[in-house]
C-alpha positions in Angstrom: 13.9 -21.5 3.2 11.7 -24.6 2.6 8.0 -23.7 2.0 5.7 -24.4 5.0 2.1 -25.2 4.4 -0.5 -26.1 6.8 -4.2 -27.2 6.7 -6.6 -25.3 9.0 -4.5 -25.4 12.1 -4.6 -21.6 13.2 -8.2 -21.4 12.4 -9.6 -24.4 13.8 -7.3 -24.8 16.9 -6.1 -21.4 17.7 -2.9 -22.2 19.1 -0.5 -20.6 16.6 1.7 -19.5 19.8 3.1 -23.1 20.0 4.7 -23.1 16.6 7.7 -21.6 17.7 8.6 -23.9 20.6 8.3 -26.6 17.9 10.6 -25.0 15.3 7.8 -23.6 13.3 7.8 -19.8 13.5 4.4 -18.5 12.7 5.7 -15.6 10.7 7.3 -17.8 8.3 4.3 -20.0 7.6 2.5 -20.0 4.3 -0.8 -21.8 5.5 -2.9 -24.0 3.0 -6.6 -23.2 3.7 -9.9 -24.2 2.3 -12.3 -27.0 2.1 -10.9 -30.2 3.3 -11.7 -32.0 0.1 -10.2 -29.3 -2.0 -6.9 -29.5 0.0 -6.9 -33.1 -0.4 -7.0 -32.8 -4.0 -4.2 -30.3 -4.0 -2.2 -32.7 -2.0 -2.7 -35.3 -4.4 -1.8 -33.2 -7.3 1.6 -32.9 -5.9 1.3 -29.5 -3.7 4.1 -29.3 -1.1 3.2 -29.6 2.6 4.6 -30.5 5.9 1.4 -31.2 8.1 -2.0 -31.8 7.0 -5.2 -31.8 9.1 -8.3 -33.1 7.3 -11.2 -35.4 7.8 -10.2 -39.1 9.1 -11.0 -40.7 5.8 -9.5 -38.2 3.7 -6.0 -38.8 5.8 -6.5 -42.6 5.2 -6.9 -42.1 1.5 -3.6 -40.2 1.5 -1.8 -42.7 3.4 -2.7 -45.4 0.9 -1.4 -43.4 -1.9 1.7 -42.6 -0.3 1.1 -38.9 0.3 1.0 -39.3 4.3 3.1 -41.3 6.7 1.1 -44.0 8.3 2.8 -43.7 11.4 2.2 -40.1 11.7 -1.6 -40.5 11.8 -3.3 -38.9 14.7 -7.0 -38.0 15.7 -6.8 -34.7 16.7 -10.5 -33.6 17.6 -14.1 -34.1 16.4 -17.1 -31.7 16.1 -20.6 -32.0 14.8 -22.7 -29.9 12.4 -24.3 -26.5 13.7 -26.7 -23.9 12.6 -25.4 -20.3 12.2 -27.3 -17.1 11.9 -26.1 -13.5 11.8 -24.9 -12.4 15.2 -27.9 -10.6 16.9 -30.6 -12.2 14.5 -33.3 -14.3 16.0 -32.4 -18.0 16.5 -34.7 -20.3 15.2 -35.8 -23.3 17.4 -33.7 -26.4 16.5 -34.2 -28.6 19.5 -35.9 -31.5 17.9 -35.9 -33.1 14.6 -39.2 -31.6 13.6 -38.0 -28.1 14.8 -35.0 -28.3 12.7 -36.9 -29.4 9.6 -39.4 -26.4 10.1 -36.5 -24.0 10.7 -35.0 -25.0 7.4 -38.4 -24.7 5.7 -39.2 -21.2 6.9 -35.6 -19.8 6.2 -35.6 -17.6 3.1 -32.1 -19.1 2.3 -29.7 -21.7 3.4 -26.1 -22.2 2.9 -23.6 -25.1 3.2 -20.4 -26.2 1.5 -20.6 -27.4 -2.0 -18.5 -30.5 -1.1 -17.2 -32.0 2.1 -17.9 -34.6 4.8 -20.7 -32.4 6.3 -22.3 -31.9 3.0 -22.4 -35.7 2.2 -24.4 -36.0 5.5 -26.6 -33.0 4.7 -27.7 -34.0 1.5 -28.7 -37.5 2.7 -30.6 -35.8 5.8 -32.5 -33.4 3.4 -33.7 -36.5 1.6 -34.4 -38.4 4.8 -36.5 -35.5 6.1 -38.4 -35.2 2.8 -37.3 -31.4 2.3 -34.5 -32.1 -0.6 -36.4 -30.1 -3.1 -37.4 -27.3 -0.9 -33.8 -26.7 0.3 -32.3 -27.0 -3.2 -34.5 -24.2 -4.2 -32.9 -21.6 -1.8 -29.5 -23.2 -1.3 -26.4 -21.4 -1.5 -23.6 -24.1 -1.9 -20.1 -22.4 -1.4 -16.9 -23.5 -3.1 -14.8 -22.2 -0.2 -15.5 -22.3 3.5 -17.5 -19.2 3.3 -20.7 -20.6 4.9 -20.3 -18.5 8.0 -19.1 -15.5 6.4 -22.0 -15.3 4.0 -24.4 -15.5 7.1 -22.3 -13.0 9.0 -22.7 -10.5 6.0 -26.6 -11.1 6.0 -26.5 -12.6 2.5 -27.9 -16.0 3.7 -30.4 -16.6 6.5 -28.9 -20.0 7.7 -25.7 -21.7 7.6 -24.9 -25.4 8.2 -21.3 -26.3 9.0 -19.2 -27.7 11.6 -19.3 -25.8 14.8 -15.8 -24.6 15.0 -16.1 -23.0 11.6 -19.2 -21.0 12.9 -17.4 -20.0 16.2 -14.4 -18.7 14.4 -16.3 -15.9 12.7 -17.1 -13.0 14.9 -20.2 -11.8 12.7 -21.9 -15.1 12.7 -23.3 -16.9 16.0 -24.1 -20.5 16.7 -27.9 -21.4 17.2 -26.6 -24.8 18.4 -25.6 -28.3 17.1 -28.1 -30.3 15.0 -30.3 -32.8 17.2 -28.1 -35.7 18.3 -30.3 -38.0 16.4 -29.5 -36.5 12.9 -26.1 -35.1 13.6 -23.0 -36.2 12.1 -19.7 -36.1 14.0 -16.7 -35.3 11.7 -13.4 -36.4 13.0 -10.2 -34.5 12.0 -6.9 -36.1 11.8 -3.3 -35.0 11.2 -0.7 -36.6 9.1 2.9 -35.6 8.0 4.2 -35.6 4.4 6.9 -38.3 3.7 8.8 -35.7 1.4 8.6 -32.9 4.0 12.1 -31.4 5.1 10.4 -30.5 8.5 9.1 -33.9 9.4 10.3 -34.0 13.1 8.9 -30.3 13.6 5.6 -31.4 12.1 5.5 -34.5 14.4 6.2 -32.1 17.5 3.4 -30.0 16.4 1.0 -33.0 16.3 2.1 -33.8 19.9 1.4 -30.1 20.9 -2.4 -30.6 19.3 -2.6 -33.7 21.4 -1.1 -32.2 24.6 -3.0 -31.2 27.8 -2.1 -27.8 26.9 -4.0 -27.7 23.7 -7.3 -29.4 25.1 -8.9 -26.4 26.5 -8.0 -24.2 23.7 -9.7 -26.8 21.1 -12.8 -27.0 23.4 -13.1 -23.3 23.3 -13.2 -23.5 19.5 -16.2 -25.8 19.7 -14.4 -28.9 19.3 -14.0 -32.1 21.3 -10.5 -33.4 21.7 -9.7 -36.8 20.6 
């Protein structure tokens, strides 16, 4: 049986029940999970996969190098960066840029991804707000997508990551998105491997992710359907 590898789909979209209708029985899947930048490197290194859902510019890079079929490219959803606390913990005011800045400065610890689309924006934002050194002194940068887990376990006070990640971890609670003036919208895009033995099934899954059926589920996970 061909190995079936997927990026983020069940966790980010929560529509695993649709696999079987499209020739992809959920029980037989081996899912590729982790930070998008890391998954992109694994694909570049030759790891087999059928369908990838990564950040838009990462899919575009993989198309340029022949790792993704250009005609399979499809924007699936977008989401902004949010702030997480442990469920039940007091929620800081982040309603304005200044309030968000003060919340970060008052927090004993802050966690975010070591690398990723959100991290690129956050590092620039910390400099823009004049708090880069203060954040660096108490930051916990995670190698994997463990931001919300660390917050849920009480190991870190505040987490900064895309909203769907926060909403997918039961012990973490969404404070809210960053103020619109300083937030960054991350677009997640799907693409099919040119050497996958399951190309048609992967394309059907993309159709499912783009279907009216999927939209309310995607929205419930904190995303905006593309």
